[in-house]
Backbone atoms as SQL, in Angstrom:
CREATE TABLE atoms (id INTEGER PRIMARY KEY, chain TEXT, resi INTEGER, resn TEXT, atom TEXT, x REAL, y REAL, z REAL);
INSERT INTO atoms VALUES
  (1, 'A', 1, 'MET', 'N', -13.700, -2.656, 15.802),
  (2, 'A', 1, 'MET', 'CA', -12.255, -2.159, 14.540),
  (3, 'A', 1, 'MET', 'C', -11.850, -0.683, 14.989),
  (4, 'A', 2, 'LEU', 'N', -10.655, -0.540, 14.931),
  (5, 'A', 2, 'LEU', 'CA', -9.604, 0.632, 14.919),
  (6, 'A', 2, 'LEU', 'C', -9.895, 1.554, 14.045),
  (7, 'A', 3, 'PHE', 'N', -10.378, 3.078, 13.960),
  (8, 'A', 3, 'PHE', 'CA', -10.846, 3.436, 12.817),
  (9, 'A', 3, 'PHE', 'C', -10.494, 4.942, 13.344),
  (10, 'A', 4, 'LEU', 'N', -9.541, 5.762, 12.513),
  (11, 'A', 4, 'LEU', 'CA', -8.904, 6.761, 12.678),
  (12, 'A', 4, 'LEU', 'C', -9.277, 7.425, 11.618),
  (13, 'A', 5, 'SER', 'N', -9.807, 8.930, 12.095),
  (14, 'A', 5, 'SER', 'CA', -9.738, 10.041, 10.908),
  (15, 'A', 5, 'SER', 'C', -8.381, 10.175, 10.215),
  (16, 'A', 6, 'LEU', 'N', -9.115, 10.435, 8.955),
  (17, 'A', 6, 'LEU', 'CA', -7.619, 10.465, 7.955),
  (18, 'A', 6, 'LEU', 'C', -7.153, 11.550, 8.067),
  (19, 'A', 7, 'HIS', 'N', -7.191, 12.659, 8.579),
  (20, 'A', 7, 'HIS', 'CA', -6.331, 13.481, 9.256),
  (21, 'A', 7, 'HIS', 'C', -5.247, 13.096, 10.078),
  (22, 'A', 8, 'PHE', 'N', -6.037, 12.348, 11.125),
  (23, 'A', 8, 'PHE', 'CA', -4.924, 11.510, 11.919),
  (24, 'A', 8, 'PHE', 'C', -4.024, 10.323, 11.457),
  (25, 'A', 9, 'LEU', 'N', -4.346, 9.756, 10.480),
  (26, 'A', 9, 'LEU', 'CA', -3.574, 9.069, 9.432),
  (27, 'A', 9, 'LEU', 'C', -2.730, 9.765, 8.602),
  (28, 'A', 10, 'PHE', 'N', -2.889, 10.404, 8.137),
  (29, 'A', 10, 'PHE', 'CA', -1.657, 11.701, 7.249),
  (30, 'A', 10, 'PHE', 'C', -0.517, 12.370, 8.134),
  (31, 'A', 11, 'LYS', 'N', -1.244, 13.053, 9.229),
  (32, 'A', 11, 'LYS', 'CA', -0.357, 13.460, 10.205),
  (33, 'A', 11, 'LYS', 'C', 0.604, 12.423, 10.926),
  (34, 'A', 12, 'HIS', 'N', 0.347, 11.058, 11.356),
  (35, 'A', 12, 'HIS', 'CA', 0.918, 9.712, 12.096),
  (36, 'A', 12, 'HIS', 'C', 1.213, 8.630, 10.898),
  (37, 'A', 13, 'PRO', 'N', 2.067, 9.235, 9.963),
  (38, 'A', 13, 'PRO', 'CA', 2.309, 8.266, 8.801),
  (39, 'A', 13, 'PRO', 'C', 2.680, 6.937, 9.696),
  (40, 'A', 14, 'MET', 'N', 1.791, 5.612, 8.537),
  (41, 'A', 14, 'MET', 'CA', 2.286, 4.477, 8.934),
  (42, 'A', 14, 'MET', 'C', 1.520, 3.759, 7.539),
  (43, 'A', 15, 'ALA', 'N', 2.285, 2.610, 7.142),
  (44, 'A', 15, 'ALA', 'CA', 1.314, 1.828, 6.140),
  (45, 'A', 15, 'ALA', 'C', 0.097, 1.405, 6.143),
  (46, 'A', 16, 'LEU', 'N', -0.914, 1.178, 5.567),
  (47, 'A', 16, 'LEU', 'CA', -2.083, 0.776, 6.009),
  (48, 'A', 16, 'LEU', 'C', -1.949, -0.433, 5.797),
  (49, 'A', 17, 'ARG', 'N', -3.241, -0.910, 6.161),
  (50, 'A', 17, 'ARG', 'CA', -3.898, -2.565, 5.857),
  (51, 'A', 17, 'ARG', 'C', -5.180, -2.441, 5.890),
  (52, 'A', 18, 'ILE', 'N', -5.885, -3.827, 5.219),
  (53, 'A', 18, 'ILE', 'CA', -6.938, -3.891, 4.830),
  (54, 'A', 18, 'ILE', 'C', -7.159, -4.694, 6.276),
  (55, 'A', 19, 'THR', 'N', -8.335, -4.788, 6.633),
  (56, 'A', 19, 'THR', 'CA', -8.838, -5.641, 7.485),
  (57, 'A', 19, 'THR', 'C', -9.683, -6.852, 7.193),
  (58, 'A', 20, 'ASP', 'N', -10.341, -7.937, 7.630),
  (59, 'A', 20, 'ASP', 'CA', -11.369, -8.805, 7.397),
  (60, 'A', 20, 'ASP', 'C', -12.532, -8.263, 7.187),
  (61, 'A', 21, 'GLU', 'N', -12.788, -7.062, 7.722),
  (62, 'A', 21, 'GLU', 'CA', -13.891, -6.395, 7.097),
  (63, 'A', 21, 'GLU', 'C', -14.014, -6.122, 6.130),
  (64, 'A', 22, 'CYS', 'N', -13.448, -6.461, 4.910),
  (65, 'A', 22, 'CYS', 'CA', -13.545, -6.058, 3.717),
  (66, 'A', 22, 'CYS', 'C', -14.235, -7.049, 2.613),
  (67, 'A', 23, 'ILE', 'N', -15.044, -6.051, 1.941),
  (68, 'A', 23, 'ILE', 'CA', -16.342, -6.741, 1.369),
  (69, 'A', 23, 'ILE', 'C', -16.254, -6.979, 0.050),
  (70, 'A', 24, 'ASN', 'N', -14.695, -6.774, -0.543),
  (71, 'A', 24, 'ASN', 'CA', -13.982, -7.052, -2.137),
  (72, 'A', 24, 'ASN', 'C', -14.979, -6.365, -2.505),
  (73, 'A', 25, 'CYS', 'N', -15.083, -5.079, -2.581),
  (74, 'A', 25, 'CYS', 'CA', -16.088, -4.365, -3.144),
  (75, 'A', 25, 'CYS', 'C', -14.671, -3.592, -4.446),
  (76, 'A', 26, 'GLY', 'N', -13.821, -3.728, -4.329),
  (77, 'A', 26, 'GLY', 'CA', -12.601, -3.124, -5.255),
  (78, 'A', 26, 'GLY', 'C', -12.505, -1.700, -5.452),
  (79, 'A', 27, 'ALA', 'N', -13.157, -0.707, -4.518),
  (80, 'A', 27, 'ALA', 'CA', -12.667, 0.073, -4.765),
  (81, 'A', 27, 'ALA', 'C', -11.721, 1.024, -4.593),
  (82, 'A', 28, 'CYS', 'N', -11.269, 0.707, -3.455),
  (83, 'A', 28, 'CYS', 'CA', -9.620, 0.962, -3.491),
  (84, 'A', 28, 'CYS', 'C', -8.534, 0.936, -4.587),
  (85, 'A', 29, 'GLU', 'N', -8.393, -0.374, -5.274),
  (86, 'A', 29, 'GLU', 'CA', -7.403, -0.895, -6.196),
  (87, 'A', 29, 'GLU', 'C', -7.065, 0.437, -7.336),
  (88, 'A', 30, 'PRO', 'N', -8.209, 0.839, -8.042),
  (89, 'A', 30, 'PRO', 'CA', -7.783, 1.557, -9.005),
  (90, 'A', 30, 'PRO', 'C', -7.243, 3.341, -8.326),
  (91, 'A', 31, 'GLU', 'N', -7.882, 3.336, -6.819),
  (92, 'A', 31, 'GLU', 'CA', -7.387, 4.445, -6.418),
  (93, 'A', 31, 'GLU', 'C', -5.660, 4.288, -5.686),
  (94, 'A', 32, 'CYS', 'N', -4.793, 3.722, -5.555),
  (95, 'A', 32, 'CYS', 'CA', -3.791, 3.225, -5.702),
  (96, 'A', 32, 'CYS', 'C', -2.829, 3.722, -6.229),
  (97, 'A', 33, 'PRO', 'N', -2.325, 4.997, -6.119),
  (98, 'A', 33, 'PRO', 'CA', -1.040, 5.222, -7.117),
  (99, 'A', 33, 'PRO', 'C', 0.299, 4.543, -7.392),
  (100, 'A', 34, 'ASN', 'N', 0.636, 3.793, -6.535),
  (101, 'A', 34, 'ASN', 'CA', 2.032, 3.088, -6.470),
  (102, 'A', 34, 'ASN', 'C', 1.168, 1.602, -7.008),
  (103, 'A', 35, 'ASN', 'N', -0.175, 1.684, -6.977),
  (104, 'A', 35, 'ASN', 'CA', -0.176, -0.204, -7.531),
  (105, 'A', 35, 'ASN', 'C', 0.059, -0.827, -6.324),
  (106, 'A', 36, 'ALA', 'N', -0.249, -0.537, -5.066),
  (107, 'A', 36, 'ALA', 'CA', 0.169, -1.161, -3.872),
  (108, 'A', 36, 'ALA', 'C', -0.536, -2.049, -3.171),
  (109, 'A', 37, 'ILE', 'N', -2.425, -2.005, -3.935),
  (110, 'A', 37, 'ILE', 'CA', -3.615, -2.905, -3.611),
  (111, 'A', 37, 'ILE', 'C', -3.685, -4.099, -4.662),
  (112, 'A', 38, 'TYR', 'N', -4.033, -4.997, -4.254),
  (113, 'A', 38, 'TYR', 'CA', -4.334, -6.411, -5.121),
  (114, 'A', 38, 'TYR', 'C', -5.069, -7.028, -4.362),
  (115, 'A', 39, 'GLU', 'N', -6.187, -7.584, -5.460),
  (116, 'A', 39, 'GLU', 'CA', -7.319, -8.797, -5.263),
  (117, 'A', 39, 'GLU', 'C', -6.699, -9.951, -4.460),
  (118, 'A', 40, 'GLY', 'N', -7.377, -10.344, -3.419),
  (119, 'A', 40, 'GLY', 'CA', -6.956, -11.455, -2.716),
  (120, 'A', 40, 'GLY', 'C', -6.602, -12.972, -3.703),
  (121, 'A', 41, 'GLY', 'N', -5.467, -13.334, -3.345),
  (122, 'A', 41, 'GLY', 'CA', -4.954, -14.121, -4.283),
  (123, 'A', 41, 'GLY', 'C', -4.190, -13.843, -5.125),
  (124, 'A', 42, 'ASN', 'N', -3.857, -13.030, -5.834),
  (125, 'A', 42, 'ASN', 'CA', -3.450, -12.495, -6.830),
  (126, 'A', 42, 'ASN', 'C', -2.453, -12.206, -6.642),
  (127, 'A', 43, 'GLU', 'N', -0.921, -12.706, -7.335),
  (128, 'A', 43, 'GLU', 'CA', 0.352, -12.311, -7.106),
  (129, 'A', 43, 'GLU', 'C', 0.816, -10.404, -7.445),
  (130, 'A', 44, 'TRP', 'N', 1.502, -10.364, -6.642),
  (131, 'A', 44, 'TRP', 'CA', 2.141, -8.553, -7.049),
  (132, 'A', 44, 'TRP', 'C', 3.678, -8.556, -7.696),
  (133, 'A', 45, 'ARG', 'N', 3.964, -7.820, -8.302),
  (134, 'A', 45, 'ARG', 'CA', 5.271, -7.734, -8.741),
  (135, 'A', 45, 'ARG', 'C', 5.563, -5.937, -7.737),
  (136, 'A', 46, 'PHE', 'N', 6.835, -5.862, -7.797),
  (137, 'A', 46, 'PHE', 'CA', 7.181, -4.207, -7.970),
  (138, 'A', 46, 'PHE', 'C', 7.096, -3.323, -8.812),
  (139, 'A', 47, 'ALA', 'N', 7.104, -4.432, -10.230),
  (140, 'A', 47, 'ALA', 'CA', 6.804, -3.373, -11.357),
  (141, 'A', 47, 'ALA', 'C', 5.648, -2.606, -11.530),
  (142, 'A', 48, 'ASP', 'N', 4.394, -3.444, -11.272),
  (143, 'A', 48, 'ASP', 'CA', 3.210, -3.144, -11.295),
  (144, 'A', 48, 'ASP', 'C', 2.997, -1.465, -10.763),
  (145, 'A', 49, 'GLY', 'N', 2.487, -1.213, -11.979),
  (146, 'A', 49, 'GLY', 'CA', 2.503, 0.600, -11.441),
  (147, 'A', 49, 'GLY', 'C', 3.758, 1.743, -10.888),
  (148, 'A', 50, 'THR', 'N', 5.146, 1.160, -11.223),
  (149, 'A', 50, 'THR', 'CA', 5.896, 1.874, -10.740),
  (150, 'A', 50, 'THR', 'C', 6.753, 1.765, -12.026),
  (151, 'A', 51, 'SER', 'N', 8.262, 2.714, -11.630),
  (152, 'A', 51, 'SER', 'CA', 9.053, 2.612, -12.876),
  (153, 'A', 51, 'SER', 'C', 9.854, 1.822, -12.654),
  (154, 'A', 52, 'VAL', 'N', 9.911, 1.065, -11.264),
  (155, 'A', 52, 'VAL', 'CA', 10.962, 0.033, -11.186),
  (156, 'A', 52, 'VAL', 'C', 11.288, -0.736, -12.338),
  (157, 'A', 53, 'LYS', 'N', 12.753, -1.544, -12.313),
  (158, 'A', 53, 'LYS', 'CA', 13.002, -2.623, -13.594),
  (159, 'A', 53, 'LYS', 'C', 14.365, -3.402, -12.723),
  (160, 'A', 54, 'GLY', 'N', 14.743, -4.240, -13.043),
  (161, 'A', 54, 'GLY', 'CA', 15.513, -4.912, -12.700),
  (162, 'A', 54, 'GLY', 'C', 15.516, -5.674, -11.232),
  (163, 'A', 55, 'GLN', 'N', 16.975, -5.599, -10.604),
  (164, 'A', 55, 'GLN', 'CA', 17.002, -5.759, -9.029),
  (165, 'A', 55, 'GLN', 'C', 16.461, -4.388, -8.670),
  (166, 'A', 56, 'PHE', 'N', 15.612, -5.132, -7.370),
  (167, 'A', 56, 'PHE', 'CA', 15.218, -4.099, -6.458),
  (168, 'A', 56, 'PHE', 'C', 15.147, -4.531, -5.289),
  (169, 'A', 57, 'LYS', 'N', 15.871, -3.877, -4.248),
  (170, 'A', 57, 'LYS', 'CA', 15.518, -3.696, -2.907),
  (171, 'A', 57, 'LYS', 'C', 15.003, -3.089, -2.237),
  (172, 'A', 58, 'ALA', 'N', 13.545, -3.486, -1.497),
  (173, 'A', 58, 'ALA', 'CA', 12.373, -3.003, -0.612),
  (174, 'A', 58, 'ALA', 'C', 13.110, -2.369, 0.624),
  (175, 'A', 59, 'LYS', 'N', 12.252, -1.083, 1.256),
  (176, 'A', 59, 'LYS', 'CA', 12.830, -1.133, 2.917),
  (177, 'A', 59, 'LYS', 'C', 12.546, -2.315, 3.771),
  (178, 'A', 60, 'SER', 'N', 11.506, -3.562, 3.328),
  (179, 'A', 60, 'SER', 'CA', 12.094, -4.396, 4.115),
  (180, 'A', 60, 'SER', 'C', 12.815, -6.109, 4.096),
  (181, 'A', 61, 'GLY', 'N', 13.913, -5.662, 3.221),
  (182, 'A', 61, 'GLY', 'CA', 15.079, -6.274, 2.967),
  (183, 'A', 61, 'GLY', 'C', 14.874, -6.943, 1.760),
  (184, 'A', 62, 'LEU', 'N', 13.279, -7.708, 1.059),
  (185, 'A', 62, 'LEU', 'CA', 13.171, -8.247, 0.092),
  (186, 'A', 62, 'LEU', 'C', 13.989, -7.494, -0.807),
  (187, 'A', 63, 'THR', 'N', 14.920, -8.440, -1.425),
  (188, 'A', 63, 'THR', 'CA', 15.732, -8.247, -2.628),
  (189, 'A', 63, 'THR', 'C', 15.491, -9.077, -3.881),
  (190, 'A', 64, 'THR', 'N', 14.796, -8.674, -5.247),
  (191, 'A', 64, 'THR', 'CA', 14.168, -9.374, -5.926),
  (192, 'A', 64, 'THR', 'C', 14.063, -8.525, -7.477),
  (193, 'A', 65, 'ASP', 'N', 14.187, -9.251, -8.430),
  (194, 'A', 65, 'ASP', 'CA', 13.774, -8.759, -9.592),
  (195, 'A', 65, 'ASP', 'C', 12.179, -8.267, -9.806),
  (196, 'A', 66, 'ALA', 'N', 12.093, -7.106, -10.250),
  (197, 'A', 66, 'ALA', 'CA', 11.055, -5.713, -10.109),
  (198, 'A', 66, 'ALA', 'C', 10.066, -7.040, -10.956),
  (199, 'A', 67, 'ASN', 'N', 10.206, -7.910, -11.607),
  (200, 'A', 67, 'ASN', 'CA', 8.851, -8.487, -12.617),
  (201, 'A', 67, 'ASN', 'C', 8.869, -9.722, -11.923),
  (202, 'A', 68, 'ALA', 'N', 9.459, -10.126, -10.988),
  (203, 'A', 68, 'ALA', 'CA', 9.360, -11.242, -10.639),
  (204, 'A', 68, 'ALA', 'C', 7.679, -11.074, -9.243),
  (205, 'A', 69, 'PRO', 'N', 7.017, -12.579, -9.654),
  (206, 'A', 69, 'PRO', 'CA', 5.835, -12.295, -9.316),
  (207, 'A', 69, 'PRO', 'C', 5.895, -12.995, -7.525),
  (208, 'A', 70, 'GLN', 'N', 5.439, -12.159, -6.729),
  (209, 'A', 70, 'GLN', 'CA', 5.790, -12.053, -4.833),
  (210, 'A', 70, 'GLN', 'C', 4.026, -13.141, -4.743),
  (211, 'A', 71, 'SER', 'N', 4.320, -13.907, -3.854),
  (212, 'A', 71, 'SER', 'CA', 2.879, -14.631, -3.287),
  (213, 'A', 71, 'SER', 'C', 2.166, -13.717, -2.778),
  (214, 'A', 72, 'PRO', 'N', 0.661, -13.998, -2.880),
  (215, 'A', 72, 'PRO', 'CA', -0.021, -13.156, -2.367),
  (216, 'A', 72, 'PRO', 'C', 0.248, -12.848, -0.765),
  (217, 'A', 73, 'VAL', 'N', -0.270, -11.900, -0.429),
  (218, 'A', 73, 'VAL', 'CA', -0.448, -11.254, 1.018),
  (219, 'A', 73, 'VAL', 'C', -1.702, -11.886, 1.909),
  (220, 'A', 74, 'GLU', 'N', -2.602, -12.092, 0.921),
  (221, 'A', 74, 'GLU', 'CA', -3.734, -12.136, 1.576),
  (222, 'A', 74, 'GLU', 'C', -4.386, -13.379, 0.354),
  (223, 'A', 75, 'LEU', 'N', -5.070, -14.349, 0.672),
  (224, 'A', 75, 'LEU', 'CA', -6.074, -15.273, -0.355),
  (225, 'A', 75, 'LEU', 'C', -7.630, -14.781, -0.597),
  (226, 'A', 76, 'ASP', 'N', -8.407, -14.535, 0.526),
  (227, 'A', 76, 'ASP', 'CA', -9.349, -13.858, 0.262),
  (228, 'A', 76, 'ASP', 'C', -10.061, -12.506, 0.325),
  (229, 'A', 77, 'ARG', 'N', -9.271, -11.553, 0.422),
  (230, 'A', 77, 'ARG', 'CA', -9.594, -10.211, 0.301),
  (231, 'A', 77, 'ARG', 'C', -8.895, -9.231, 0.152),
  (232, 'A', 78, 'TYR', 'N', -8.857, -8.340, -0.342),
  (233, 'A', 78, 'TYR', 'CA', -8.120, -7.477, -1.036),
  (234, 'A', 78, 'TYR', 'C', -6.833, -6.990, 0.081),
  (235, 'A', 79, 'TYR', 'N', -5.896, -6.773, -0.369),
  (236, 'A', 79, 'TYR', 'CA', -4.774, -6.662, 0.468),
  (237, 'A', 79, 'TYR', 'C', -3.560, -5.266, 0.065),
  (238, 'A', 80, 'ILE', 'N', -2.851, -5.375, 0.638),
  (239, 'A', 80, 'ILE', 'CA', -1.878, -3.654, 0.239),
  (240, 'A', 80, 'ILE', 'C', -0.472, -4.242, 0.745),
  (241, 'A', 81, 'VAL', 'N', 0.383, -3.994, -0.099),
  (242, 'A', 81, 'VAL', 'CA', 1.769, -4.290, 0.024),
  (243, 'A', 81, 'VAL', 'C', 2.044, -3.399, 0.634),
  (244, 'A', 82, 'GLY', 'N', 2.935, -3.708, 1.846),
  (245, 'A', 82, 'GLY', 'CA', 3.650, -2.448, 2.703),
  (246, 'A', 82, 'GLY', 'C', 4.464, -1.796, 2.206),
  (247, 'A', 83, 'ASP', 'N', 5.794, -2.457, 1.619),
  (248, 'A', 83, 'ASP', 'CA', 6.714, -2.360, 0.646),
  (249, 'A', 83, 'ASP', 'C', 6.733, -1.096, -0.600),
  (250, 'A', 84, 'LYS', 'N', 5.364, -1.420, -1.133),
  (251, 'A', 84, 'LYS', 'CA', 4.777, -0.690, -2.005),
  (252, 'A', 84, 'LYS', 'C', 3.535, 0.781, -1.611),
  (253, 'A', 85, 'CYS', 'N', 3.124, 0.803, -0.249),
  (254, 'A', 85, 'CYS', 'CA', 2.307, 1.729, 0.241),
  (255, 'A', 85, 'CYS', 'C', 3.109, 3.195, 0.620),
  (256, 'A', 86, 'THR', 'N', 2.350, 4.128, 0.467),
  (257, 'A', 86, 'THR', 'CA', 3.466, 5.414, 1.049),
  (258, 'A', 86, 'THR', 'C', 2.025, 6.593, 1.407),
  (259, 'A', 87, 'GLU', 'N', 1.103, 5.604, 1.650),
  (260, 'A', 87, 'GLU', 'CA', 0.076, 6.610, 2.200),
  (261, 'A', 87, 'GLU', 'C', -0.270, 7.034, 0.992),
  (262, 'A', 88, 'CYS', 'N', -0.220, 7.602, -0.201),
  (263, 'A', 88, 'CYS', 'CA', -0.281, 8.435, -1.239),
  (264, 'A', 88, 'CYS', 'C', 0.570, 9.702, -0.420),
  (265, 'A', 89, 'ILE', 'N', 1.340, 9.709, -0.192),
  (266, 'A', 89, 'ILE', 'CA', 2.379, 11.230, 0.086),
  (267, 'A', 89, 'ILE', 'C', 2.987, 11.148, -0.918),
  (268, 'A', 90, 'GLY', 'N', 3.092, 12.257, -1.386),
  (269, 'A', 90, 'GLY', 'CA', 3.828, 12.856, -2.927),
  (270, 'A', 90, 'GLY', 'C', 2.678, 12.804, -3.980),
  (271, 'A', 91, 'PHE', 'N', 1.732, 12.349, -3.382),
  (272, 'A', 91, 'PHE', 'CA', 0.587, 11.958, -4.674),
  (273, 'A', 91, 'PHE', 'C', -1.124, 12.795, -3.998),
  (274, 'A', 92, 'HIS', 'N', -1.470, 12.697, -2.995),
  (275, 'A', 92, 'HIS', 'CA', -2.568, 13.251, -2.528),
  (276, 'A', 92, 'HIS', 'C', -2.298, 13.747, -1.187),
  (277, 'A', 93, 'ASP', 'N', -3.589, 14.031, -0.803),
  (278, 'A', 93, 'ASP', 'CA', -3.246, 14.676, 0.667),
  (279, 'A', 93, 'ASP', 'C', -3.655, 13.970, 1.635),
  (280, 'A', 94, 'GLU', 'N', -3.925, 12.781, 1.521),
  (281, 'A', 94, 'GLU', 'CA', -5.007, 11.324, 2.105),
  (282, 'A', 94, 'GLU', 'C', -4.918, 10.571, 1.658),
  (283, 'A', 95, 'PRO', 'N', -4.660, 9.431, 2.196),
  (284, 'A', 95, 'PRO', 'CA', -4.475, 8.141, 1.597),
  (285, 'A', 95, 'PRO', 'C', -5.978, 7.633, 1.143),
  (286, 'A', 96, 'GLN', 'N', -5.922, 7.497, -0.429),
  (287, 'A', 96, 'GLN', 'CA', -7.214, 7.237, -1.273),
  (288, 'A', 96, 'GLN', 'C', -7.974, 5.840, -1.203),
  (289, 'A', 97, 'CYS', 'N', -7.116, 4.901, -0.068),
  (290, 'A', 97, 'CYS', 'CA', -7.784, 3.571, -0.389),
  (291, 'A', 97, 'CYS', 'C', -9.259, 4.071, 0.549),
  (292, 'A', 98, 'ALA', 'N', -8.242, 5.132, 2.108),
  (293, 'A', 98, 'ALA', 'CA', -9.325, 4.637, 2.963),
  (294, 'A', 98, 'ALA', 'C', -10.374, 6.139, 2.814),
  (295, 'A', 99, 'SER', 'N', -9.872, 6.557, 1.712),
  (296, 'A', 99, 'SER', 'CA', -11.196, 7.969, 1.398),
  (297, 'A', 99, 'SER', 'C', -12.215, 7.199, 0.694),
  (298, 'A', 100, 'VAL', 'N', -11.823, 6.130, -0.047),
  (299, 'A', 100, 'VAL', 'CA', -13.103, 5.801, -0.844),
  (300, 'A', 100, 'VAL', 'C', -13.458, 4.657, -0.233),
  (301, 'A', 101, 'CYS', 'N', -13.114, 3.984, 0.732),
  (302, 'A', 101, 'CYS', 'CA', -13.711, 2.511, 1.232),
  (303, 'A', 101, 'CYS', 'C', -14.749, 2.211, 2.216),
  (304, 'A', 102, 'PRO', 'N', -16.232, 1.661, 1.710),
  (305, 'A', 102, 'PRO', 'CA', -17.292, 2.237, 1.961),
  (306, 'A', 102, 'PRO', 'C', -17.826, 1.489, 3.054),
  (307, 'A', 103, 'VAL', 'N', -16.312, 0.907, 3.892),
  (308, 'A', 103, 'VAL', 'CA', -16.937, 0.228, 5.042),
  (309, 'A', 103, 'VAL', 'C', -15.895, 0.303, 5.766),
  (310, 'A', 104, 'ASP', 'N', -14.714, 1.406, 5.636),
  (311, 'A', 104, 'ASP', 'CA', -13.672, 1.642, 6.566),
  (312, 'A', 104, 'ASP', 'C', -13.013, 0.334, 6.819),
  (313, 'A', 105, 'CYS', 'N', -12.389, 0.031, 5.943),
  (314, 'A', 105, 'CYS', 'CA', -11.358, -1.399, 6.896),
  (315, 'A', 105, 'CYS', 'C', -10.304, -0.912, 6.269),
  (316, 'A', 106, 'CYS', 'N', -9.792, 0.499, 5.207),
  (317, 'A', 106, 'CYS', 'CA', -8.502, 0.618, 5.109),
  (318, 'A', 106, 'CYS', 'C', -7.651, 1.368, 6.119),
  (319, 'A', 107, 'ILE', 'N', -7.217, 0.756, 7.277),
  (320, 'A', 107, 'ILE', 'CA', -6.355, 1.546, 8.545),
  (321, 'A', 107, 'ILE', 'C', -5.194, 1.391, 8.509),
  (322, 'A', 108, 'ILE', 'N', -4.683, 2.245, 9.605),
  (323, 'A', 108, 'ILE', 'CA', -3.242, 2.003, 10.118),
  (324, 'A', 108, 'ILE', 'C', -2.579, 0.499, 10.324),
  (325, 'A', 109, 'ASP', 'N', -1.043, 0.501, 9.902),
  (326, 'A', 109, 'ASP', 'CA', -0.663, -0.907, 10.333),
  (327, 'A', 109, 'ASP', 'C', -0.086, -0.720, 11.528),
  (328, 'A', 110, 'GLU', 'N', -0.319, -0.551, 12.486),
  (329, 'A', 110, 'GLU', 'CA', 0.329, -0.474, 13.736),
  (330, 'A', 110, 'GLU', 'C', 1.756, -1.056, 13.958),
  (331, 'A', 111, 'ASN', 'N', 2.101, -2.181, 12.909),
  (332, 'A', 111, 'ASN', 'CA', 2.987, -3.004, 13.356),
  (333, 'A', 111, 'ASN', 'C', 4.276, -1.967, 12.092),
  (334, 'A', 112, 'ASN', 'N', 4.004, -1.099, 11.191),
  (335, 'A', 112, 'ASN', 'CA', 4.852, -0.904, 10.007),
  (336, 'A', 112, 'ASN', 'C', 3.930, 0.425, 10.416),
  (337, 'A', 113, 'LYS', 'N', 5.372, 0.965, 11.409),
  (338, 'A', 113, 'LYS', 'CA', 5.252, 2.743, 11.401),
  (339, 'A', 113, 'LYS', 'C', 6.306, 3.259, 10.462),
  (340, 'A', 114, 'GLU', 'N', 5.839, 4.337, 9.917),
  (341, 'A', 114, 'GLU', 'CA', 7.240, 5.206, 8.840),
  (342, 'A', 114, 'GLU', 'C', 7.011, 6.063, 8.976),
  (343, 'A', 115, 'THR', 'N', 7.384, 7.079, 8.745),
  (344, 'A', 115, 'THR', 'CA', 7.781, 8.629, 9.152),
  (345, 'A', 115, 'THR', 'C', 7.558, 9.293, 7.690),
  (346, 'A', 116, 'PRO', 'N', 6.548, 10.581, 7.402),
  (347, 'A', 116, 'PRO', 'CA', 6.485, 11.222, 6.205),
  (348, 'A', 116, 'PRO', 'C', 7.887, 10.975, 5.184),
  (349, 'A', 117, 'GLU', 'N', 8.950, 11.206, 5.786),
  (350, 'A', 117, 'GLU', 'CA', 10.248, 11.867, 5.158),
  (351, 'A', 117, 'GLU', 'C', 10.544, 10.285, 4.549),
  (352, 'A', 118, 'GLU', 'N', 10.138, 9.039, 5.199),
  (353, 'A', 118, 'GLU', 'CA', 10.573, 7.790, 5.004),
  (354, 'A', 118, 'GLU', 'C', 9.455, 7.222, 3.668),
  (355, 'A', 119, 'LEU', 'N', 8.452, 7.459, 3.942),
  (356, 'A', 119, 'LEU', 'CA', 7.234, 7.278, 2.384),
  (357, 'A', 119, 'LEU', 'C', 7.648, 8.061, 1.437),
  (358, 'A', 120, 'LEU', 'N', 7.906, 9.550, 1.621),
  (359, 'A', 120, 'LEU', 'CA', 8.818, 9.946, 0.349),
  (360, 'A', 120, 'LEU', 'C', 9.452, 9.789, -0.201),
  (361, 'A', 121, 'ALA', 'N', 10.548, 9.226, 0.373),
  (362, 'A', 121, 'ALA', 'CA', 11.740, 8.424, 0.332),
  (363, 'A', 121, 'ALA', 'C', 11.548, 6.967, -0.869),
  (364, 'A', 122, 'LYS', 'N', 10.487, 6.291, 0.134),
  (365, 'A', 122, 'LYS', 'CA', 9.765, 5.082, -0.555),
  (366, 'A', 122, 'LYS', 'C', 9.398, 5.718, -2.311),
  (367, 'A', 123, 'LYS', 'N', 8.007, 6.670, -2.134),
  (368, 'A', 123, 'LYS', 'CA', 7.563, 6.882, -3.330),
  (369, 'A', 123, 'LYS', 'C', 8.844, 7.415, -4.101),
  (370, 'A', 124, 'GLY', 'N', 9.715, 7.840, -4.063),
  (371, 'A', 124, 'GLY', 'CA', 11.331, 8.249, -4.665),
  (372, 'A', 124, 'GLY', 'C', 12.071, 6.792, -5.266),
  (373, 'A', 125, 'THR', 'N', 11.822, 5.695, -4.644),
  (374, 'A', 125, 'THR', 'CA', 12.203, 4.511, -5.006),
  (375, 'A', 125, 'THR', 'C', 11.551, 3.948, -6.185),
  (376, 'A', 126, 'LEU', 'N', 10.166, 4.012, -6.278),
  (377, 'A', 126, 'LEU', 'CA', 8.897, 3.224, -6.783),
  (378, 'A', 126, 'LEU', 'C', 8.925, 3.749, -7.967),
  (379, 'A', 127, 'HIS', 'N', 9.107, 5.311, -8.350),
  (380, 'A', 127, 'HIS', 'CA', 8.846, 6.332, -9.371),
  (381, 'A', 127, 'HIS', 'C', 9.641, 7.103, -9.620),
  (382, 'A', 128, 'VAL', 'N', 10.923, 6.983, -10.662),
  (383, 'A', 128, 'VAL', 'CA', 12.460, 7.346, -10.689),
  (384, 'A', 128, 'VAL', 'C', 12.005, 8.423, -11.451);
């Protein structure tokens, strides 16, 4: 398993992901200030835990109504919606999901790299 210190995560921002080592304890879900973490199999919405309303265009290019249900990213374990994850930048000094995970399965997503400025801008679109 790829595990990096929280210091490295915060200094080299990327969206986070939850690995298949997740034990479905749910510790991470209430810690996310963007409500970007969902239980496997559950639909998600941009409006969940944000101030987003009406039509919304995410960084990924997805354009949808903020209240429209989106398909689950994972079915069997908790997952992080990359379009909502800001690594807690603008809220906390470190990603809260990674700090509370008892099995260290909240890790960087090498396929979704973002700068601190991009993550802060994303926060600005989610919390107006």
